[in-house]
C-alpha positions as a Markdown table, in Angstrom:
| # | Residue | x | y | z |
|---|---|---|---|---|
| 1 | Met | 93.8 | 122.4 | 107.5 |
| 2 | Ser | 93.8 | 119.7 | 110.2 |
| 3 | Glu | 96.1 | 120.0 | 113.2 |
| 4 | Pro | 99.5 | 118.3 | 112.7 |
| 5 | Val | 100.0 | 115.0 | 114.4 |
| 6 | Leu | 102.5 | 115.1 | 117.2 |
| 7 | Pro | 105.0 | 112.3 | 116.6 |
| 8 | Gln | 105.1 | 111.3 | 120.3 |
| 9 | Thr | 101.3 | 110.6 | 120.2 |
| 10 | Leu | 101.5 | 108.6 | 116.9 |
| 11 | Leu | 102.4 | 104.9 | 117.0 |
| 12 | Leu | 103.8 | 103.4 | 113.8 |
| 13 | Arg | 103.7 | 99.6 | 114.1 |
| 14 | Pro | 103.3 | 96.4 | 112.1 |
| 15 | Ser | 99.7 | 95.8 | 111.2 |
| 16 | Arg | 97.7 | 93.1 | 113.0 |
| 17 | Ala | 94.7 | 91.1 | 111.8 |
| 18 | Ala | 92.5 | 93.2 | 114.1 |
| 19 | Asp | 93.4 | 96.3 | 112.1 |
| 20 | Leu | 91.7 | 94.9 | 108.9 |
| 21 | Pro | 88.3 | 96.5 | 109.5 |
| 22 | Ala | 90.0 | 100.0 | 109.8 |
| 23 | Ile | 92.3 | 99.2 | 106.9 |
| 24 | Gly | 89.3 | 98.2 | 104.8 |
| 25 | Thr | 87.4 | 101.3 | 105.7 |
| 26 | Ile | 90.3 | 103.6 | 104.8 |
| 27 | Tyr | 90.9 | 101.8 | 101.5 |
| 28 | Gly | 87.2 | 101.7 | 100.7 |
| 29 | Trp | 87.1 | 105.5 | 101.1 |
| 30 | His | 89.9 | 105.9 | 98.6 |
| 31 | Thr | 88.3 | 103.5 | 96.2 |
| 32 | Glu | 85.0 | 105.5 | 96.3 |
| 33 | His | 86.4 | 109.1 | 96.6 |
| 34 | Ser | 90.0 | 109.2 | 95.4 |
| 35 | Ser | 91.9 | 108.7 | 92.2 |
| 36 | Gly | 94.9 | 107.5 | 94.3 |
| 37 | Thr | 93.8 | 103.9 | 93.6 |
| 38 | Phe | 92.4 | 102.8 | 90.2 |
| 39 | Glu | 90.2 | 100.2 | 91.8 |
| 40 | Leu | 86.6 | 100.9 | 91.1 |
| 41 | Ala | 85.0 | 98.8 | 93.8 |
| 42 | Ala | 86.2 | 98.4 | 97.4 |
| 43 | Pro | 87.5 | 94.9 | 98.1 |
| 44 | Gly | 85.9 | 93.0 | 101.0 |
| 45 | Leu | 87.7 | 92.3 | 104.3 |
| 46 | Glu | 88.6 | 88.7 | 103.1 |
| 47 | Glu | 90.4 | 90.2 | 100.0 |
| 48 | Met | 92.2 | 92.8 | 102.1 |
| 49 | Ala | 93.3 | 90.0 | 104.5 |
| 50 | Arg | 94.6 | 88.0 | 101.6 |
| 51 | Arg | 96.6 | 91.0 | 100.3 |
| 52 | Arg | 98.0 | 91.7 | 103.7 |
| 53 | Asn | 98.9 | 88.0 | 104.2 |
| 54 | Asp | 100.6 | 87.9 | 100.8 |
| 55 | Val | 102.8 | 90.9 | 101.7 |
| 56 | Leu | 103.7 | 89.5 | 105.1 |
| 57 | Ala | 104.4 | 86.0 | 103.7 |
| 58 | Lys | 107.1 | 87.6 | 101.5 |
| 59 | Gly | 108.7 | 89.1 | 104.6 |
| 60 | Leu | 107.8 | 92.7 | 103.6 |
| 61 | Pro | 106.3 | 95.3 | 105.9 |
| 62 | Trp | 102.7 | 96.3 | 106.2 |
| 63 | Leu | 102.5 | 99.1 | 108.8 |
| 64 | Val | 99.7 | 101.2 | 110.4 |
| 65 | Ala | 99.7 | 104.6 | 112.0 |
| 66 | Glu | 97.7 | 104.6 | 115.2 |
| 67 | Gln | 96.7 | 107.5 | 117.5 |
| 68 | Ala | 94.7 | 107.1 | 120.6 |
| 69 | Gly | 93.7 | 103.5 | 119.5 |
| 70 | Thr | 92.5 | 104.6 | 116.1 |
| 71 | Val | 94.2 | 103.5 | 112.9 |
| 72 | Leu | 94.8 | 106.7 | 110.8 |
| 73 | Gly | 96.5 | 105.1 | 107.9 |
| 74 | Phe | 98.5 | 102.2 | 106.5 |
| 75 | Ala | 101.5 | 101.7 | 104.3 |
| 76 | Tyr | 103.1 | 98.6 | 102.8 |
| 77 | Ala | 105.7 | 97.5 | 100.3 |
| 78 | Thr | 105.4 | 94.9 | 97.6 |
| 79 | His | 107.8 | 93.7 | 94.9 |
| 80 | Phe | 107.8 | 96.2 | 92.0 |
| 81 | Arg | 107.4 | 93.2 | 89.6 |
| 82 | Pro | 107.2 | 89.5 | 90.2 |
| 83 | Arg | 110.3 | 88.3 | 88.3 |
| 84 | Pro | 113.3 | 87.4 | 90.4 |
| 85 | Ala | 115.6 | 90.1 | 88.9 |
| 86 | Tyr | 113.3 | 92.7 | 90.6 |
| 87 | Arg | 113.7 | 91.2 | 94.1 |
| 88 | Phe | 115.6 | 94.3 | 95.3 |
| 89 | Ala | 113.1 | 96.8 | 93.9 |
| 90 | Leu | 110.0 | 97.5 | 95.9 |
| 91 | Glu | 106.8 | 99.6 | 95.4 |
| 92 | Asp | 105.2 | 101.5 | 98.2 |
| 93 | Ser | 101.5 | 102.1 | 98.9 |
| 94 | Ile | 100.1 | 104.5 | 101.5 |
| 95 | Tyr | 96.5 | 105.3 | 102.3 |
| 96 | Leu | 95.3 | 107.7 | 105.0 |
| 97 | Ser | 91.9 | 108.2 | 106.6 |
| 98 | Pro | 90.3 | 111.6 | 105.5 |
| 99 | Glu | 90.8 | 112.9 | 109.1 |
| 100 | Ala | 94.6 | 112.1 | 108.9 |
| 101 | Gln | 95.3 | 113.8 | 105.6 |
| 102 | Gly | 97.4 | 116.9 | 105.7 |
| 103 | Arg | 98.7 | 116.2 | 109.2 |
| 104 | Gly | 102.1 | 114.7 | 108.5 |
| 105 | Val | 101.0 | 111.1 | 109.0 |
| 106 | Gly | 101.8 | 110.0 | 105.4 |
| 107 | Arg | 105.3 | 111.4 | 105.7 |
| 108 | Leu | 106.0 | 109.6 | 108.9 |
| 109 | Leu | 104.5 | 106.3 | 107.6 |
| 110 | Leu | 106.6 | 106.5 | 104.4 |
| 111 | Ala | 109.8 | 107.3 | 106.3 |
| 112 | Glu | 109.3 | 104.3 | 108.5 |
| 113 | Leu | 108.5 | 102.1 | 105.5 |
| 114 | Val | 111.6 | 103.2 | 103.7 |
| 115 | Ala | 113.7 | 102.5 | 106.8 |
| 116 | Arg | 112.3 | 99.0 | 107.2 |
| 117 | Cys | 112.8 | 98.2 | 103.5 |
| 118 | Glu | 116.4 | 99.4 | 103.7 |
| 119 | Ala | 116.9 | 97.2 | 106.7 |
| 120 | Leu | 115.7 | 94.2 | 104.6 |
| 121 | Gly | 118.3 | 94.9 | 102.0 |
| 122 | Ala | 116.1 | 96.4 | 99.3 |
| 123 | Arg | 118.0 | 98.8 | 96.9 |
| 124 | Gln | 115.2 | 100.7 | 95.1 |
| 125 | Met | 111.7 | 101.9 | 95.9 |
| 126 | Phe | 109.2 | 103.0 | 93.4 |
| 127 | Ala | 106.0 | 105.1 | 94.0 |
| 128 | Val | 103.4 | 104.4 | 91.3 |
| 129 | Ile | 100.9 | 107.3 | 92.0 |
| 130 | Gly | 97.5 | 107.4 | 90.5 |
| 131 | Asp | 96.5 | 110.8 | 89.1 |
| 132 | Ser | 99.2 | 113.4 | 88.3 |
| 133 | Ala | 97.0 | 115.9 | 90.1 |
| 134 | Asn | 97.6 | 113.9 | 93.4 |
| 135 | Ala | 99.9 | 116.7 | 94.7 |
| 136 | Ala | 99.9 | 115.4 | 98.3 |
| 137 | Ser | 101.2 | 112.0 | 97.4 |
| 138 | Val | 103.7 | 113.3 | 94.9 |
| 139 | Gly | 104.8 | 115.9 | 97.5 |
| 140 | Val | 105.3 | 113.6 | 100.4 |
| 141 | His | 107.4 | 111.2 | 98.2 |
| 142 | Arg | 109.6 | 114.1 | 96.9 |
| 143 | Ser | 110.1 | 115.4 | 100.4 |
| 144 | Leu | 111.7 | 112.0 | 101.3 |
| 145 | Gly | 114.1 | 111.9 | 98.3 |
| 146 | Phe | 112.0 | 110.3 | 95.6 |
| 147 | Thr | 112.7 | 111.7 | 92.1 |
| 148 | Asp | 110.5 | 111.8 | 89.0 |
| 149 | Val | 110.9 | 108.8 | 86.6 |
| 150 | Gly | 108.1 | 109.7 | 84.3 |
| 151 | Thr | 104.4 | 110.0 | 83.7 |
| 152 | Met | 102.2 | 107.5 | 81.9 |
| 153 | Arg | 99.5 | 109.7 | 80.3 |
| 154 | Ser | 95.8 | 108.7 | 80.4 |
| 155 | Ala | 96.6 | 105.2 | 81.8 |
| 156 | Gly | 93.3 | 104.8 | 83.8 |
| 157 | Trp | 89.7 | 105.8 | 83.5 |
| 158 | Lys | 87.9 | 106.6 | 86.7 |
| 159 | Phe | 85.2 | 109.2 | 87.7 |
| 160 | Gly | 84.5 | 109.9 | 84.1 |
| 161 | Arg | 87.9 | 111.1 | 83.2 |
| 162 | Trp | 91.4 | 109.9 | 82.1 |
| 163 | Leu | 94.0 | 109.7 | 84.8 |
| 164 | Asp | 97.8 | 109.8 | 84.5 |
| 165 | Val | 100.2 | 107.6 | 86.6 |
| 166 | Val | 103.2 | 109.3 | 88.0 |
| 167 | Ile | 106.3 | 107.1 | 88.8 |
| 168 | Leu | 108.9 | 108.3 | 91.3 |
| 169 | Gln | 112.0 | 106.4 | 92.5 |
| 170 | Arg | 114.3 | 106.5 | 95.5 |
| 171 | Ala | 117.5 | 104.5 | 96.1 |
| 172 | Leu | 117.6 | 102.5 | 99.3 |
| 173 | Gly | 120.8 | 101.7 | 101.2 |
| 174 | Leu | 123.6 | 101.4 | 98.7 |
| 175 | Gly | 121.2 | 101.6 | 95.8 |
| 176 | Asp | 123.1 | 100.8 | 92.6 |
| 177 | His | 126.5 | 102.0 | 93.9 |
| 178 | Ala | 127.5 | 98.5 | 94.8 |
| 179 | Pro | 126.7 | 95.0 | 93.7 |
| 180 | Val | 124.6 | 92.7 | 95.9 |
| 181 | Gly | 126.9 | 90.3 | 97.5 |
| 182 | Gly | 126.6 | 86.8 | 99.1 |
| 183 | Gly | 123.3 | 86.0 | 97.4 |
| 184 | Ala | 121.4 | 88.4 | 99.6 |
| 185 | Gln | 117.8 | 88.8 | 99.0 |
| 186 | Pro | 115.3 | 91.1 | 100.9 |
| 187 | Ala | 112.5 | 88.7 | 100.1 |
| 188 | Pro | 111.7 | 86.2 | 97.4 |
| 189 | Ala | 109.8 | 87.6 | 94.4 |
| 190 | Ala | 106.5 | 85.9 | 93.7 |
């Protein structure tokens, strides 16, 4: 197991355009070696930039974890679905470099992402996790209060096998305990 990351040496910050090569490398590794994403081919830097710009244009966070000048991982939130009624429901995504896995970076990134999404006024966050055998991702979400919603069996085909999708959910802020007042919106849905 890798050494734990010391929180005082880890910087969690908004991503910058200069981070895109590292983000692309990390995501490319997951595309080729992990069932955490169901993409079969790694997108190019132009596509990763488009995705990041889309998230940021909606006023949603795209964060990186950096240590000693090296990006160890990234996390971002998107609208769970594009229709306006979903505007208070977000979905998180987290990807770590192989060197950062098992060191607590994912938990720190997710906690920061949750805090920023709560500050925006979001009320629910969903984790849509590729592969029910992805114990690390399921575990980090559960450790931060996400609960099981369900499993979609054999939803994807990758690496010559059928893969499940696990859905977890966590209330943010007031969750569904109070109505949304004053026309508040964390960000417009696409």
